[in-house]
C-alpha positions, -999 to +999 in steps of 0.1 A: +560+640-226+593+645-245+590+673-271+601+651-300+574+625-292+547+652-289+557+667-323+557+633-338+522+626-326+509+659-337+519+648-372+502+615-366+535+597-362+541+597-399+578+606-395+584+573-376+573+554-407+587+577-434+616+599-422+634+573-401+624+541-420+649+520-401+664+523-367+702+522-363+701+484-358+684+479-391+649+473-377+622+485-401+596+508-386+560+494-388+536+522-379+501+513-371+495+550-364+489+561-399+457+578-408+450+558-440+454+524-459+481+516-484+457+507-512+463+470-510+501+469-517+514+433-522+483+420-540+491+416-577+459+431-592+458+459-567+496+466-571+491+470-609+466+497-604+487+514-577+516+516-602+493+532-628+482+557-602+518+568-598+521+575-636+516+609-651+489+606-678+492+621-713+460+642-713+451+674-731+451+701-705+468+681-678+489+711-669+459+735-667+445+746-634+419+768-650+387+753-637+377+771-605+362+740-589+387+715-602+389+691-631+355+691-648+357+655-661+366+642-627+337+661-611+314+647-638+326+612-630+320+617-593+286+633-601+275+602-620+289+579-594+269+596-566+238+596-587+241+559-595+249+548-560+224+570-541+196+573-566+195+611-562+214+635-584+245+653-572+255+679-599+291+685-607+285+721-596+280+708-561+315+694-560+348+712-552+380+694-556+409+699-531+444+688-526+435+660-501+412+658-472+434+680-449+430+709-473+393+702-476+388+704-438+411+735-437+389+753-463+356+744-444+370+756-410+382+789-425+346+792-440+327+787-407+350+787-377+359+820-360+389+820-335+376+807-303+346+791-320+334+756-311+333+724-330+313+694-316+329+660-324+323+623-315+340+606-286+367+595-292+375+619-320+397+619-350+432+631-339+437+646-374+405+667-369+415+677-334+447+691-347+430+709-376+406+726-351+435+736-328+455+751-357+425+772-367+422+786-331+389+767-324+377+748-294+369+711-296+340+697-275+335+659-275+300+644-273+294+611-256+285+583-279+272+548-279+273+521-306+247+540-327+264+574-327+263+606-307+239+607-277+213+632-289+204+645-254+240+653-246+244+669-280+214+691-275+228+703-242+261+712-257+244+730-286+224+751-261+255+758-240+281+764-267+263+777-298+288+757-320+300+767-354+296+732-367+291+695-358+318+672-373+309+635-377+320+604-396+289+581-395+304+554-417+332+538-397+342+567-374+378+575-368+391+560-345+363+539-331+351+522-363+315+530-353+287+529-378+258+552-369+223+539-370+199+556-395+177+566-366+205+584-348+215+601-381+180+613-385+179+626-349+211+645-356+197+661-388+165+672-371+183+686-341+207+705-364+177+718-384+161+733-353+193+753-346+202+759-383+236+743-378+262+731-402+270+694-401+303+682-417+303+646-428+338+632-432+337+601-454+375+601-463+390+576-439+361+551-435+341+535-462+356+528-497+339+552-520+312+540-544+315+503-535+281+496-551+285+521-581+275+495-607+238+488-604+232+451-596+269+444-591+263+413-569+296+396-578+315+426-565+297+425-532+303+387-529+340+392-537+342+419-510+326+395-485+304+423-472+271+439-478+267+474-494+281+503-473+256+522-451+242+553-467+257+588-462+243+614-440+242+637-470+219+613-488+196+610-457+194+648-456+181+648-492+155+620-484+143+638-452+144+673-467+110+683-452+121+673-416+157+686-418+154+716-442+172+739-417+203+717-415+232+722-439+252+691-446+286+693-463+304+661-471+341+653-477+352+624-498+384+610-511+401+579-525+434+588-510+431+571-475+414+540-488+425+533-524+451+556-540+476+570-514+498+585-541+469+607-553+462+636-528+428+646-542+396+650-522+363+667-528+337+687-509+300+681-516+273+706-507+248+730-520+258+753-549+257+783-525+281+766-501+304+754-528+306+788-543+317+803-510+342+775-504+356+779-539+363+816-532+382+805-499+402+778-517+412+803-544+423+829-519+442+803-498+462+791-528+470+826-539+482+835-504+502+803-499+514+803-535+502+767-538+511+749-570+477+748-587+491+730-618+505+702-597+472+698-580+454+699-613+478+672-626+468+649-597+432+654-605+437+645-641+457+615-631+429+603-609+403+608-637+425+590-662+427+560-639+390+559-630+379+563-667+404+540-683+385+515-705+402+485-690+395+496-654+364+488-634+362+508-602+335+485-586+357+454-592+387+472-578+368+484-548+356+449-541+391+434-542+403+462-520+376+456-495+383+419-495+420+426-488+413+450-460+388+425-445+416+398-446+440+422-429+413+430-403+409+392-397+447+388-393+449+415-367+420+401-348+435+366-348+469+380-335+452+399-308+432+369-296+461+344-298+491+363-284+493+360-246+505+395-241+472+409-255+451+389-231+430+413-211+427+437-240+392+446-251+378+458-284+348+457-306+353+440-340+349+465-367+328+456-398+348+479-422+368+511-423+405+513-416+409+513-378+406+492-347+400+509-313+415+488-285+416+491-247+449+478-234+452+452-207+448+466-172+476+486-158+491+497-191+494+534-202+493+539-240+519+567-241+544+548-219+539+517-240+545+537-272+579+548-258+588+512-252+574+500-286+592+526-307+628+513-302+614+478-312+602+492-345+565+496-340+542+526-334+505+532-328+482+561-320+478+566-282+441+570-272+448+603-254+455+619-287+418+612-296+406+636-269+409+674-264+420+692-233+390+706-215+366+689-241+343+675-215+356+639-216+388+626-198+415+613-221+414+576-226+450+568-215+446+531-217+432+529-253+451+529-287+442+532-324+456+506-347+454+511-385+450+476-399+446+489-435+481+504-437+501+471-440+499+436-453+488+408-430+524+397-425+536+431-416+506+436-392+517+404-374+552+416-370+542+450-358+517+436-333+544+411-321+567+440-314+541+458-294+533+425-276+570+423-267+569+457-251+536+447-232+554+416-219+583+437-206+559+460-188+540+430-173+573+413-162+584+446-144+551+448-127+553+412-114+589+418-104 
């Protein structure tokens, strides 16, 4: 593969959507490779909130980065939201704020992963997480999955063989597959992790919209979203099944950035007070060494809190509107895939939520070759091979792709898919010729 393309994919193809913007012929790049949504741009009520998210609030102490674990009012808001949604208390002392999900994962890996250590992940795996493990000098091993989650027998074998540092999962709309784990499979994972005293990291950043059912009895919000309440978190299940999974440590990662507020790079880590204290020390040391701008990060935290706590703003109502918009985009993508002749022969499972669609291309197509053909037409996607790791126990899926339907309006999605379809048609014509 050409070096420029490899580097672009290691950065999740963001440069194709941001740095270049338009090709020399004026064609606008539509990247379906992005690792998050746009927060519903183009919808009037959502746009108004996105504009407020970009504004700097006038708050006392907004320039202060003095709280070791991050903005106390924001952690209090998150604590109340978790308690209300899950019916079980999460104290603010169990939350550590970070400068986005990438920093959160970096902190966790520095805490528990030694160079050469092993991380067990779902198949297919998040390309962003694979890159994070690679950068930390770790080894990624992918565990076979079905519709309900990791296959527990295969996971047990790898635990015995590899003695991993941690298990990384995204049970609520996995990246890239959109898979939702069954509660039974989550429980099996917790009990297995408990027997081996293993750390389980639950990434909830690029899947479910946070706190969709924060307001008790908010039936109207659920009806507006056109979906039932989100499945419960693994962290909550661990609390419910404490007697059976007491040896398992679950650390969760959450954020509004990938789903709701892309201009606010704030995430949080949720765990036991002991774990959060250790992670806080690592975050402090990292920022000192890297000379990270703490006051800038604190300002983002304050801005997010100001938005969520504004008297005229209702997060549950906003989340419902956003879920409805993403559902409409998902429907538009599915309609396009089913109607355009070039996509005939492709196979996929219709996701019920999240941000991504995992698609197997029509027979005879290679995802990386197709990407090379689609880029000059102004479209990009994530090749399936990037969701696997070399030597990870599962062969790369060269005929699959990840499409991020939450990143663009329905109209832009249709244009992007049409450009990829044009590249597919050219491949097919050459094959027939």
